[in-house]
C-alpha positions in Angstrom: 0.0 0.0 0.0 2.9 2.4 0.8 4.4 1.7 -2.6 1.1 2.7 -4.4 0.8 5.9 -2.4 4.5 6.7 -3.1 4.2 6.0 -6.9 1.0 8.1 -7.0 2.7 11.0 -5.3 5.6 10.9 -7.8 3.2 10.8 -10.7 1.2 13.6 -9.4 4.4 15.7 -8.8 5.6 15.0 -12.3 2.3 16.0 -13.9 2.1 19.2 -11.8 5.6 20.1 -12.7 5.0 19.5 -16.5 1.8 21.6 -16.3 3.6 24.5 -14.5 6.3 24.5 -17.2 3.7 24.7 -20.0 2.0 27.6 -18.3 5.2 29.6 -17.9 6.3 29.1 -21.5 2.9 30.2 -22.7 3.0 33.4 -20.7 6.5 34.2 -21.9 5.7 33.6 -25.5 2.5 35.7 -25.8 2.2 39.4 -25.2 -1.1 40.3 -26.9 -2.3 42.2 -23.8 0.7 44.5 -23.7 0.5 45.4 -27.4 -1.1 48.8 -27.9 -4.5 49.1 -29.6 -2.8 50.8 -32.5 -0.6 47.7 -33.1 -1.1 45.4 -36.0 -3.3 42.3 -35.8 -2.0 38.8 -36.4 0.8 38.6 -33.9 0.7 36.7 -30.6 4.0 38.2 -29.7 5.9 41.4 -30.7 9.1 42.7 -29.3 9.2 45.9 -31.4 7.3 47.7 -34.1 9.3 49.5 -36.8 7.5 52.6 -38.2 8.8 53.0 -41.7 7.1 56.4 -42.2 9.2 58.0 -39.6 12.1 55.6 -38.9 11.1 55.0 -35.3 11.0 51.8 -33.2 8.4 51.1 -30.5 9.4 48.7 -27.7 6.2 46.8 -27.0 7.0 45.4 -23.6 8.6 48.6 -22.3 6.0 50.9 -24.0 8.8 53.2 -25.3 9.8 54.8 -28.6 13.4 54.9 -29.8 14.3 57.5 -32.4 17.4 59.1 -33.9 17.9 62.7 -32.7 20.3 64.8 -34.7 19.7 67.6 -32.2 21.0 65.5 -29.2 24.4 64.8 -30.6 23.3 62.4 -33.3 22.2 59.6 -31.0 19.3 57.2 -30.4 16.9 58.4 -27.7 14.4 56.2 -25.9 11.3 57.8 -24.3 7.7 57.0 -23.5 6.4 59.4 -26.1 7.3 60.5 -29.6 9.1 63.8 -29.8 7.3 67.0 -30.7 8.5 66.8 -34.3 6.2 63.8 -34.7 3.3 65.5 -32.8 0.8 65.0 -35.7 1.9 61.5 -36.6 -1.1 59.1 -36.6 0.0 55.8 -35.0 -3.4 54.3 -35.8 -3.1 54.6 -39.6 0.7 54.2 -40.0 2.1 50.9 -41.1 3.9 48.9 -38.4 6.5 46.1 -39.1 6.8 43.6 -36.2 10.5 43.0 -35.3 11.3 40.1 -33.1 14.6 38.5 -32.1 16.6 41.7 -32.4 17.1 43.3 -28.9 18.2 46.6 -30.4 16.8 47.0 -33.9 17.9 50.6 -34.2 21.5 49.4 -34.3 20.6 47.8 -37.7 18.5 50.8 -38.8 19.9 50.9 -42.3 18.9 47.3 -42.9 15.3 48.0 -41.8 15.1 51.2 -43.8 16.1 49.4 -47.0 14.1 46.3 -46.3 10.8 48.1 -45.5 11.1 51.2 -47.7 8.1 50.0 -49.7 5.9 50.1 -46.6 6.2 53.9 -46.3 2.9 55.6 -46.9 0.8 52.4 -46.6 -2.4 52.7 -44.6 -4.0 49.4 -45.2 -3.0 47.5 -42.1 -5.7 46.2 -39.7 -5.0 47.3 -36.1 -5.9 45.7 -32.9 -8.5 48.3 -32.0 -10.5 47.5 -35.1 -10.3 43.7 -34.9 -13.1 41.6 -33.6 -10.9 38.6 -33.1 -11.5 37.1 -29.6 -7.8 37.2 -28.7 -8.0 41.0 -28.7 -11.1 41.3 -26.5 -9.3 43.2 -23.8 -8.9 46.0 -26.4 -12.5 46.2 -27.4 -14.3 49.4 -26.7 -17.8 49.1 -25.2 
């Protein structure tokens, strides 16, 4: 009888551990809830958005913009808001390119500018706010 209880305890522990691992990996791999409502649909995970119209990067998890500033000594600046020079820029209608697996995409800015030059001026991307997909329900307006 002790052996059966012992084996059952081991099996229960193994199943609990396996289930916990699955939950952790799911939470790490999906960040739909942290994506802004002006973000593009179709992505369960996004590290950055590249905005080809203005050459700016948006860090989805940190909710910050990184842009090149010639006025600040020609360096990349990271802030929670776009600078005043982009004050009239419409994030809801601008095209966003999802960039994953590049922790500092602005360091490869030339590559992104060349690769996504044809996306400048496009306004045909469906955004999270306008989607009725159930996975975006936390962005729905009532």
